[in-house]
C-alpha positions, 0 to 999 in steps of 0.5 A: 373308805369314806366313799364306801360308806357314803355309797352304802348310805345312799343304797340304804336310802334308795328303797325308802325314796322309792317307797315315798314315790309310790306313797305319793303316786298312790296319794295323788290317784286318790286325790279328787282334784287329780282325778277330776282333772284326768276326767277333764283331759280325757273327755276333751280329747274325746270331744276333739278327736271324735267329734270336732276334728272330723265334723268340724264347722270350719271344714264343713260349713259350705255344706247345707243340710248335711249330717254326721252319717252323710259326712262319713258317708255311712261308714260303720267305723263312723257310727261305731266311733260315735257310740263309743265316744258317747258311752265313754263321755258318760262313763267319765261324767258318771265317775265325776258325779260320784267323786263330787258326791264323796268329796264335796270340797269347795276347791273342785268348783274351779275345775268343774267351771274350767272343765265346762269351759274347755268342753264348750270352747271346743264344741263350738267349732262342731258343724251342727251334725244332729239337727238343722234347728240352728239353721232355722233360727237363722233363717227365721231371724233373717226373715225379720231383720233382713226381709221385714217379714213376720215368721208367724205368717210368712216362711223363710222359703219365700225368699229364695235369694237369701243365700242362708235359706237352703240351710233351713230344713223347715224353710216352708214352715212357720216358726214353732217358737214363741215371740221372745225367741223370735226377738232374739233371733231377729236381734242376733241376725241383724248384726251377723251379715250373711256369713254361715260360720258367724251366724252359726257361732253366734247363735251357739253363743246365745245357747252357751249363755243360757246354759252358763246362766242356768248353772249359775242359778243352780249354784245360787240355789244350792248355795242357800239350800244344800251347799254340800251338794253345790259342786255335785249339782253344778257338775251334774248339769254342766258336764252332762254329755248330752247337754254340751253336745246340743248346746255348744254342739248343736246350738239349741234354743232350749237352754234359754228356755231352761234358764227361765224355768230354773229361774222361776224356782229360785224366785219361788224360794225367795217367796216372790211367787208372782215373779216366779210365775212370770219367769216361767211365762217368759220360758213359754215365750221361747217354748211352751214347756214351762207352761206345764210347771206353772201350776207347781209354782201356783200350788207353792204360793197357795200353800204358803198364803194364809187365807183365801182372800190372799189367794184370790189376790195372788191369783188375779194379780199373777194371771194379770201380769203373765197375760201382760207379758204374753200380750206385750210379746205377741202383739208386735207379731199379731196379725189375726187367725192361728198365729201359733199354727196349732194344727201342724204341731199336733200332726208331728209324731216321732220316737214316742208312744202316741207315735206307736198308737198312731201308726197302729190305728192309721191303717184301720181309721185313717191317718188324720183320724189316728193323729187326732186320736193319738194327740188327745189321748196323749193330752188326756193322760198328760193332764191327769198326771199333772193333776195327780202331782198337784194333788199330792203336793197340795195334801203334803204336809207343809214344810218351811225352812226359813219362811221359804217353801220346802223345795225338794217336793216341788222339784220332784213333782216338776221333774215327775211332770217332765219326765212323764211327758217325755216317756209317755205323752210327748208326740215328737221326741228329740234328744235335746228335750232331756235338758229340761228335767236335767236342769231340775234334777241338778238341784236334787240330791242323788237318787231315782229320778236323778239317775233315771234322768241321766239314763234317759239322757244317754239312751236319747243320744242313741237316737241318731246312731240307731237311725242313721247307722244301725237300722235304716242307713241311707234308706227310709222305710215306711213310717210304721216299720221305722217307729216300732224299731226306733221308739223302743230302742231309743226309750226302752231302757228308760222305760224299764228303769221306771216301771221296775221302780213302780212296780216294786213300789206299787205292786210288791210293796217293796221299799225302793229307797227315797226319790232322792238320796241326801248326803246327810242321813238326818236330812233323808226324805220319804220315798 
């Protein structure tokens, strides 16, 4: 009888326990930590099985100048896998940004950093499938450290006995990078020997170091200025699939340049304007892009200083300090002549509006004239856009926070300049260039510029599959045929996105909301 009562009691408790379990599962599903953990595991599986396993550095290292398409023998399935994997990674990444926006909790930061670490460790072992730039870094570094040659006047192809020259896609071109980067390359190759895997992993680790330090600077800025967005900003940069793919995956040196670009804004916020300009100059000494943002730093300083005497003093000291940096890094390489080989850099065109202009005009006015005209038009439009942004900054009402210059207006101007360059005036567009504005929009609240930059990152990663698997496969048609398909297909979505918002704001006079949307309504910005 007692057993009967116990059995009855247990049967009454069972539904209650089931209800409790169901509630626990629902609570777990709604927990942002659990949601992010699931995204980490899902993303890690995609990076591992869609990229690293089939295209492993450990498997393919002995094959020079190969690509994902060549490795897969241009199989349609390989192209479809790449496209679906990138789409899935960006979708998971988008969900992660929404989670951190909705739940800005401190405990998420550990998971964000841990997830980024896992993604990068796995992607270090991807063969650089999307660009041979890392092999050019190695060849030019060895040109200095092994052959005691000068990368601004000599080319890696002169040293045919070097076992790594065959991996370089630009072995008969002088370096396109600044002397600071060439010093890094020379130093790295001095210790790596001639082993391909060791060299590739070394240069990837240099890129990942720049990526990690950039995230640290982003965190420091947000901790002081917008702590409620710290987790969101760090995740926006660290987890972006394009950033991971082009950094740990392909080892581009843009990450080191971006570190100095973001460091310049950190120093600007602390009122160290000369040091901020010097940080941007250090970025220029890796790749020239930060030169576009130095005027923004200068405007911030001039608005902060009280009179023209102080402004003149700042300009004199800052110009002197920046020129000293430039001379100090270039002098060891200087042998006279055009050290930067500028003529070659203005004749490289792909996937851009100037490219479409060039291929349209070339049949009637000649290739050389069309190249010169397109590059000059692009430079003129870029100059006009930069002057526009500087004019708006100068006439914007000064806003100070704890005696530091207001950040978001300078960031928006900088992102606007970089996006205009990439979408309108760049001559030679590649997907890893999108890292530049991505590092800055990570400091902004969610809004039009942020979402447009993320859309550009996603669209840019379509360039390779469009070229290799969809349009041209193993053939290379005439350049005009190629560019009129590749350029709109790659950049069309970002063009439409920004034109749509411009038309709504300027023509139909409809409010489109702010360029960035802070978490707290009381701190909202004007559009």
